[in-house]
C-alpha positions in Angstrom: 40.4 -75.9 24.6 39.8 -77.3 21.2 38.7 -75.3 18.2 35.0 -76.3 18.5 34.8 -75.4 22.2 36.5 -72.1 21.6 34.1 -71.3 18.7 31.1 -72.0 20.9 32.5 -69.9 23.8 33.1 -67.0 21.4 29.6 -67.2 19.9 27.9 -67.4 23.3 29.9 -64.5 24.7 29.2 -62.3 21.6 25.4 -63.0 21.8 25.3 -62.3 25.5 27.0 -58.9 24.9 24.6 -58.0 22.1 21.6 -58.8 24.4 23.1 -56.8 27.3 23.6 -53.8 25.1 20.1 -54.0 23.8 18.7 -54.2 27.3 20.7 -51.2 28.4 19.6 -49.2 25.4 15.9 -50.0 25.9 16.2 -49.0 29.5 17.9 -45.7 28.7 15.3 -44.9 26.1 12.5 -45.6 28.4 13.9 -43.3 31.1 14.3 -40.5 28.5 10.9 -41.0 26.9 9.0 -41.1 30.2 10.7 -38.9 32.7 9.1 -39.2 36.1 7.2 -42.3 35.1 4.7 -40.5 32.9 4.1 -39.2 29.4 4.6 -35.5 28.5 1.4 -33.5 29.0 0.0 -29.9 28.8 -3.0 -28.6 30.8 -4.5 -25.1 30.5 -6.1 -23.0 33.3 -7.9 -19.7 33.3 -8.3 -17.4 36.3 -11.5 -16.9 38.3 -11.1 -13.4 39.8 -14.3 -13.2 41.8 -18.0 -12.5 41.0 -19.2 -8.9 40.4 -19.7 -7.2 43.8 -17.6 -9.7 45.7 -14.1 -9.2 46.9 -11.5 -9.6 44.2 -9.8 -13.0 44.1 -6.1 -13.3 43.3 -5.0 -15.4 40.3 -3.2 -18.1 42.4 -3.3 -21.9 42.4 -6.8 -22.0 44.0 -8.2 -19.7 41.3 -6.4 -20.8 38.2 -8.9 -23.5 37.2 -9.9 -25.9 34.4 -13.5 -24.9 34.7 -15.5 -22.2 32.8 -15.8 -18.6 33.8 -19.4 -17.4 34.7 -21.2 -14.6 36.6 -20.9 -16.5 39.8 -17.1 -16.7 39.8 -15.7 -14.0 37.6 -16.0 -10.3 36.5 -14.2 -9.6 33.3 -15.4 -6.8 31.0 -14.7 -5.6 27.4 -11.1 -4.5 27.3 -10.0 -6.8 30.1 -7.3 -9.5 29.6 -8.2 -12.9 31.1 -5.0 -14.6 32.5 -4.2 -18.1 31.3 -1.4 -20.6 32.3 -0.4 -23.8 30.6 1.1 -26.4 33.0 3.5 -28.9 31.4 4.5 -32.1 33.1 7.0 -34.9 32.4 9.0 -33.0 29.8 12.6 -33.9 28.9 15.0 -31.2 29.9 16.8 -29.8 26.8 14.1 -31.1 24.4 12.3 -28.8 22.0 8.5 -28.8 22.0 5.7 -26.9 20.2 2.3 -25.8 21.6 -0.5 -24.4 19.5 -3.0 -22.0 21.2 -6.3 -21.2 19.6 -9.0 -18.7 20.7 -12.4 -17.8 19.5 -12.0 -14.6 17.4 -15.6 -14.1 16.2 -19.0 -15.6 16.9 -21.7 -15.0 14.4 -19.5 -12.2 13.0 -19.2 -10.5 16.4 -15.7 -10.1 17.9 -14.9 -12.1 21.0 -11.2 -12.5 21.8 -9.5 -10.2 19.3 -5.9 -10.7 20.4 -3.5 -12.0 23.1 -1.7 -10.0 25.7 0.7 -10.5 28.7 -0.8 -12.6 31.4 -0.6 -9.8 34.0 -2.0 -6.9 31.9 -5.1 -6.3 34.0 -4.8 -8.9 36.8 -1.3 -7.8 37.9 1.3 -9.4 40.1 0.6 -6.8 42.7 -2.9 -8.1 42.8 -1.6 -11.6 43.4 -1.4 -13.0 39.9 1.1 -15.8 40.2 1.1 -18.5 37.5 3.8 -20.4 39.4 1.7 -20.8 42.5 1.3 -24.5 43.3 3.9 -25.6 40.8 6.9 -27.4 42.3 10.1 -25.5 41.7 8.5 -22.7 39.7 9.8 -19.2 40.2 8.5 -15.8 38.9 12.1 -14.7 38.5 15.3 -16.1 36.9 17.8 -17.6 39.3 21.2 -19.3 38.8 19.4 -22.6 38.2 16.0 -21.5 36.8 15.2 -19.5 33.6 12.2 -17.3 33.0 11.9 -16.2 29.4 9.6 -13.9 27.5 8.9 -13.5 23.8 6.9 -10.7 22.1 3.4 -11.5 21.0 3.3 -10.6 17.3 0.9 -8.0 16.0 -2.1 -9.6 14.3 -2.6 -8.0 10.8 -6.3 -8.8 11.0 -6.6 -6.6 14.1 -4.6 -3.8 12.5 -6.7 -4.0 9.3 -9.7 -3.0 11.3 -8.0 0.1 12.7 -7.6 -1.4 16.1 -4.3 -0.7 18.0 -3.2 -4.0 19.6 -1.8 -3.6 23.1 1.8 -4.9 23.1 2.4 -8.1 25.2 4.6 -11.1 25.8 4.4 -14.8 26.2 6.2 -15.8 29.5 7.7 -19.2 30.0 8.7 -20.1 33.6 11.3 -22.8 33.4 12.5 -22.8 29.8 13.5 -20.9 26.7 11.0 -19.7 24.0 12.9 -20.0 20.7 10.2 -19.0 18.2 6.5 -17.8 17.8 4.6 -18.4 14.5 2.4 -16.1 12.7 -1.4 -16.3 12.9 -3.7 -18.9 11.2 -7.4 -18.2 10.9 -9.9 -21.1 10.9 -13.3 -20.0 9.7 -14.5 -16.6 8.6 -14.5 -13.3 10.5 -18.0 -12.8 9.0 -19.3 -15.9 10.9 -17.5 -18.1 13.4 -13.7 -18.1 13.5 -10.7 -19.2 15.6 -7.2 -17.9 15.5 -4.2 -20.1 16.1 -0.6 -19.4 17.0 2.3 -21.8 17.8 5.0 -21.3 20.4 8.3 -23.3 20.2 10.4 -23.7 23.3 13.1 -25.7 25.0 12.2 -27.2 28.3 14.5 -26.1 31.1 12.7 -28.2 33.7 10.3 -31.1 33.6 7.3 -28.9 34.5 7.5 -25.5 32.9 4.6 -23.0 32.8 3.6 -20.8 29.9 1.5 -17.7 30.7 -0.4 -15.2 28.6 -3.6 -13.2 28.5 -6.6 -13.0 26.2 -8.1 -9.6 25.4 -11.9 -9.3 25.3 -12.9 -7.3 22.3 -14.5 -3.8 22.8 -17.5 -2.5 21.0 -15.8 0.9 20.6 -13.2 -0.9 18.4 -15.8 -2.9 16.4 -18.9 -0.7 16.2 -20.1 -2.2 13.0 -19.5 -5.9 13.5 -20.2 -5.9 17.2 -18.2 -7.2 20.2 -17.9 -9.6 23.0 -20.8 -8.4 25.1 -23.2 -8.7 22.1 -22.3 -12.4 21.5 -25.4 -14.5 22.4 -26.0 -18.2 22.7 -22.9 -20.2 22.7 -19.8 -19.2 24.6 -16.4 -18.5 23.1 -13.1 -20.1 24.2 -9.3 -20.2 24.6 -7.6 -23.5 24.5 -4.8 -25.9 23.4 -5.1 -27.0 19.7 -2.0 -29.2 19.7 1.0 -30.1 21.8 4.0 -32.0 20.3 4.4 -33.9 23.5 1.3 -35.8 22.7 -1.6 -34.7 25.0 -4.9 -33.9 23.4 -6.7 -30.7 22.6 -8.3 -28.7 25.5 -10.8 -25.9 25.7 -11.8 -23.3 28.4 -15.0 -21.3 27.8 -16.1 -17.8 28.6 -19.8 -16.9 28.7 -21.3 -13.6 27.5 -23.3 -13.1 30.7 -20.2 -12.7 32.7 -19.3 -9.5 30.8 -22.4 -7.6 31.7 -23.4 -7.8 35.4 -26.8 -6.1 35.8 -26.9 -5.4 39.6 -24.7 -2.3 39.6 -25.8 1.1 38.1 -23.9 4.3 37.3 -24.6 7.9 36.2 -23.8 9.4 32.9 -23.5 13.2 32.7 -21.8 16.0 30.9 -22.1 19.6 29.7 -22.6 21.4 26.4 -20.7 24.6 25.6 -20.2 26.6 22.5 -16.8 27.4 21.0 -16.6 30.4 23.3 -17.1 28.3 26.4 -20.7 29.5 27.0 -23.3 27.0 28.2 -25.8 25.8 25.6 -29.3 24.9 26.9 -32.2 22.8 25.4 -29.9 20.4 23.5 -31.4 17.0 23.2 -29.2 14.2 24.5 -30.1 10.6 23.7 -28.5 7.6 25.5 -29.0 4.3 23.7 -28.2 0.9 25.2 -26.6 -1.0 22.2 -27.4 -4.4 23.8 -31.2 -4.1 23.6 -31.8 -0.8 21.7 -33.5 0.9 24.7 -33.1 4.7 24.4 -33.4 7.4 27.0 -33.7 11.2 26.2 -33.2 14.4 28.2 -32.3 18.0 27.5 -29.6 20.3 28.8 -30.5 22.8 31.5 -29.7 26.5 31.7 -26.1 25.6 32.6 -25.8 23.3 29.6 -25.7 20.2 31.9 -27.5 16.9 31.5 -27.6 13.7 33.6 -28.9 10.1 33.2 -29.2 8.3 36.6 -29.2 4.5 37.4 -27.9 3.2 34.1 -26.9 -0.5 34.2 -23.1 -0.9 34.1 -21.2 -3.4 32.0 -23.3 -2.2 29.0 -22.3 -0.4 25.8 -24.1 2.9 25.1 -24.2 5.5 22.4 -24.6 9.1 23.6 -25.8 11.5 20.9 -26.6 15.2 21.0 -28.9 17.1 18.6 -30.1 20.6 18.2 -31.8 22.7 15.4 -29.4 25.5 16.2 -26.1 23.7 16.4 -23.8 21.1 15.0 -21.2 19.3 17.2 -17.5 19.0 16.7 -16.8 15.4 17.8 -17.6 12.2 15.8 -19.9 9.4 17.0 -18.3 7.1 19.6 -19.6 4.2 21.7 -18.8 4.0 25.5 -18.6 1.0 27.8 -20.1 2.1 31.1 -18.2 0.5 34.1 -18.6 3.4 36.6 -19.9 7.0 36.9 -19.1 9.0 33.7 -19.2 12.7 34.4 -17.4 14.3 31.5 -19.3 13.3 28.4 -19.1 16.8 27.1 -19.9 18.4 23.7 -18.8 21.5 21.9 -21.6 23.1 20.0 -21.1 25.2 16.8 -24.0 27.4 15.7 -26.3 26.5 12.7 -26.8 22.9 11.7 -27.5 19.5 13.0 -25.1 16.7 13.7 -24.9 13.6 16.0 -21.8 13.4 18.1 -20.5 11.9 21.4 -17.4 12.1 23.6 -14.9 9.3 23.0 
């Protein structure tokens, strides 16, 4: 082989090798970037647990839905935690991702979702709450080949500043490792409309992990001045995905105020007034005020110090007050949320004075 032929052979072989390496690299990159033939994605569901008066529905694959919650499919009340799950798909095992959750904190200054909780706080696993249901390979427990990780939900200083005790909870990741959770960011004003955001960082342990958490519905007893979820009118409030580093867009799932206050059921409110020596106090005026519409009902205690209000709509927030020209009352004013018969709204009367008071 002469010098020219050898040179041409060397150049052609070298170029062929470079091209082959490029093709292999592109192929390998494509497999990594698009596992399973699709782009990474995140999709959020919320649980429909059954309409008021209907049998309870478990939070399984059939009832974790993309759709909104309303009085025809759900019965959540102030103080309940609505379960959510975020389903991920086509993630790269061992890769770090971030997901930002946002939730409607206030609407027109009234508190809606005030903080996050564990996914199974009120809809428990014993009741059938299973975020893994319908997800291939997902397991509620850690195994030799599958990791379930939890991470404490941080306390929100905005909640603590209003004197509210946040119920401790955790984020749960089925199929991965939560490595960090951010602080809270507020978008808007608590005095008007506001959203709160929090970011979770995790390492995918499988291509389709599931992140679960709950959203606590604010109670009027905690926000008696500003107002709470059942007093929000007009537009609904929401929980959703603000951002996912994998690239899918924002999503939003709504709650409607009407679902918090079913009007078909009624309950009784009753109690007894005694003095500091345990003796019954009669002719004390008791007023029961519906804080949703301002409607007030009045009665007086009988000879045994007892009073009763019948057939009061449940799912409503009420103020119970006692007044007498001959007595003051030892307890401070407190709002109640009526879900069932309340039979121990009692007062202790102290002679001489006038004061409004209720049982916590």
